N, CA, C and O of each residue as an XYZ file, in Angstrom:
216
protein
N     -36.947     73.881     10.706
C     -35.682     74.552     10.491
C     -35.671     75.911     11.190
O     -34.647     76.318     11.738
N     -36.801     76.610     11.172
C     -36.836     77.927     11.793
C     -36.726     77.823     13.320
O     -36.243     78.755     13.963
N     -37.166     76.704     13.910
C     -37.048     76.563     15.360
C     -35.587     76.423     15.775
O     -35.200     76.903     16.840
N     -34.773     75.771     14.947
C     -33.364     75.658     15.276
C     -32.691     77.027     15.234
O     -31.872     77.343     16.096
N     -33.032     77.831     14.242
C     -32.436     79.161     14.147
C     -32.896     80.013     15.323
O     -32.101     80.750     15.905
N     -34.175     79.916     15.674
C     -34.697     80.690     16.792
C     -34.049     80.294     18.104
O     -33.702     81.152     18.915
N     -33.882     78.978     18.317
C     -33.273     78.545     19.568
C     -31.795     78.908     19.608
O     -31.264     79.238     20.668
N     -31.129     78.847     18.457
C     -29.721     79.232     18.423
C     -29.584     80.719     18.695
O     -28.672     81.146     19.403
N     -30.486     81.500     18.136
C     -30.436     82.935     18.361
C     -30.759     83.244     19.829
O     -30.123     84.104     20.438
N     -31.735     82.548     20.387
C     -32.083     82.756     21.787
C     -30.932     82.384     22.702
O     -30.666     83.077     23.685
N     -30.249     81.296     22.385
C     -29.095     80.899     23.182
C     -27.988     81.926     23.112
O     -27.339     82.217     24.116
N     -27.769     82.481     21.925
C     -26.725     83.495     21.768
C     -27.120     84.767     22.506
O     -26.266     85.460     23.060
N     -28.409     85.072     22.514
C     -28.878     86.271     23.215
C     -28.693     86.139     24.723
O     -28.326     87.104     25.393
N     -28.947     84.941     25.257
C     -28.861     84.732     26.697
C     -27.456     84.395     27.165
O     -27.208     84.365     28.371
N     -26.538     84.143     26.257
C     -25.192     83.707     26.618
C     -24.501     84.648     27.609
O     -23.922     84.152     28.576
N     -24.525     85.971     27.430
C     -23.843     86.834     28.412
C     -24.455     86.743     29.808
O     -23.758     86.963     30.799
N     -25.735     86.424     29.900
C     -26.389     86.357     31.195
C     -26.191     85.009     31.876
O     -26.244     84.929     33.104
N     -25.964     83.952     31.105
C     -25.852     82.611     31.665
C     -24.431     82.265     32.068
O     -24.233     81.442     32.962
N     -23.450     82.864     31.441
C     -22.064     82.524     31.770
C     -21.526     83.521     32.790
O     -21.665     84.733     32.628
N     -20.912     82.988     33.840
C     -20.352     83.837     34.889
C     -18.940     84.252     34.503
O     -18.265     83.531     33.768
N     -18.487     85.397     34.984
C     -17.099     85.804     34.727
C     -16.132     84.791     35.333
O     -16.460     84.153     36.334
N     -14.962     84.635     34.751
C     -14.001     83.615     35.244
C     -13.635     83.797     36.714
O     -13.517     82.804     37.432
N     -13.454     85.024     37.184
C     -13.084     85.215     38.593
C     -14.224     84.810     39.526
O     -13.976     84.356     40.643
N     -15.457     84.968     39.081
C     -16.593     84.565     39.918
C     -16.685     83.042     39.996
O     -16.992     82.495     41.055
N     -16.421     82.354     38.885
C     -16.425     80.889     38.895
C     -15.358     80.369     39.848
O     -15.593     79.415     40.590
N     -14.198     80.989     39.826
C     -13.100     80.584     40.705
C     -13.477     80.824     42.164
O     -13.200     79.989     43.025
N     -14.099     81.948     42.437
C     -14.504     82.267     43.812
C     -15.551     81.283     44.304
O     -15.496     80.840     45.451
N     -16.500     80.939     43.453
C     -17.541     79.990     43.850
C     -16.943     78.606     44.077
O     -17.363     77.894     44.990
N     -15.971     78.218     43.260
C     -15.316     76.922     43.446
C     -14.547     76.903     44.765
O     -14.558     75.902     45.481
N     -13.881     78.009     45.083
C     -13.161     78.099     46.355
C     -14.122     78.016     47.530
O     -13.846     77.332     48.516
N     -15.240     78.707     47.429
C     -16.233     78.683     48.496
C     -16.807     77.275     48.677
O     -16.995     76.817     49.805
N     -17.082     76.601     47.578
C     -17.604     75.236     47.655
C     -16.575     74.305     48.300
O     -16.937     73.431     49.087
N     -15.304     74.488     47.971
C     -14.255     73.661     48.559
C     -14.157     73.887     50.071
O     -14.041     72.932     50.839
N     -14.204     75.138     50.488
C     -14.119     75.449     51.927
C     -15.319     74.862     52.662
O     -15.162     74.270     53.729
N     -16.515     75.020     52.101
C     -17.705     74.469     52.747
C     -17.665     72.947     52.810
O     -18.064     72.361     53.816
N     -17.190     72.303     51.753
C     -17.091     70.844     51.757
C     -16.063     70.377     52.788
O     -16.272     69.365     53.457
N     -14.960     71.104     52.916
C     -13.940     70.756     53.905
C     -14.481     70.903     55.327
O     -14.253     70.046     56.181
N     -15.196     71.995     55.567
C     -15.792     72.181     56.892
C     -16.819     71.094     57.194
O     -16.888     70.601     58.319
N     -17.605     70.724     56.211
C     -18.605     69.669     56.414
C     -17.917     68.335     56.709
O     -18.392     67.569     57.547
N     -16.815     68.056     56.035
C     -16.099     66.803     56.271
C     -15.532     66.769     57.693
O     -15.623     65.747     58.373
N     -14.950     67.879     58.140
C     -14.422     67.928     59.501
C     -15.536     67.817     60.533
O     -15.358     67.175     61.569
N     -16.677     68.430     60.264
C     -17.810     68.327     61.187
C     -18.296     66.880     61.273
O     -18.642     66.402     62.353
N     -18.322     66.188     60.135
C     -18.730     64.788     60.126
C     -17.741     63.928     60.914
O     -18.150     63.051     61.675
N     -16.472     64.171     60.736
C     -15.452     63.425     61.491
C     -15.597     63.704     62.987
O     -15.461     62.791     63.802
N     -15.872     64.956     63.354
C     -16.047     65.291     64.767
C     -17.261     64.584     65.344
O     -17.215     64.105     66.478
N     -18.344     64.513     64.583
C     -19.537     63.810     65.076
C     -19.276     62.330     65.256
O     -19.723     61.737     66.238
N     -18.557     61.724     64.323
C     -18.240     60.311     64.431
C     -17.330     60.075     65.641
O     -17.526     59.117     66.389
N     -16.350     60.936     65.828
C     -15.445     60.785     66.971
C     -16.208     60.947     68.286
O     -15.941     60.229     69.249
N     -17.137     61.868     68.330
C     -17.944     62.054     69.548
C     -18.810     60.826     69.810
O     -18.977     60.412     70.958
N     -19.355     60.251     68.758
C     -20.156     59.047     68.908
C     -19.335     57.855     69.355
O     -19.812     57.032     70.137
N     -18.120     57.750     68.875
C     -17.259     56.624     69.240
C     -16.852     56.732     70.716
O     -16.748     55.721     71.411
N     -16.626     57.944     71.179
C     -16.221     58.090     72.584
C     -17.363     57.747     73.538
O     -17.108     57.398     74.691
N     -18.608     57.837     73.089
C     -19.741     57.487     73.949
C     -19.951     55.983     74.046
O     -20.706     55.526     74.904
N     -19.307     55.207     73.194
C     -19.515     53.750     73.220
C     -18.870     53.123     74.398
O     -18.949     51.906     74.571
């Protein structure tokens, strides 16, 4: 029983450090979207370049 209280207390203690501010989460999601979009376009460009060599 004491381990549950200790882990709950530890989780509450670390909560401010583990959760990012909402604007930072939004910024990271935007950055991930831009990087994924660029990667998709790069993949399409590589496929198109490969098809033209056939």
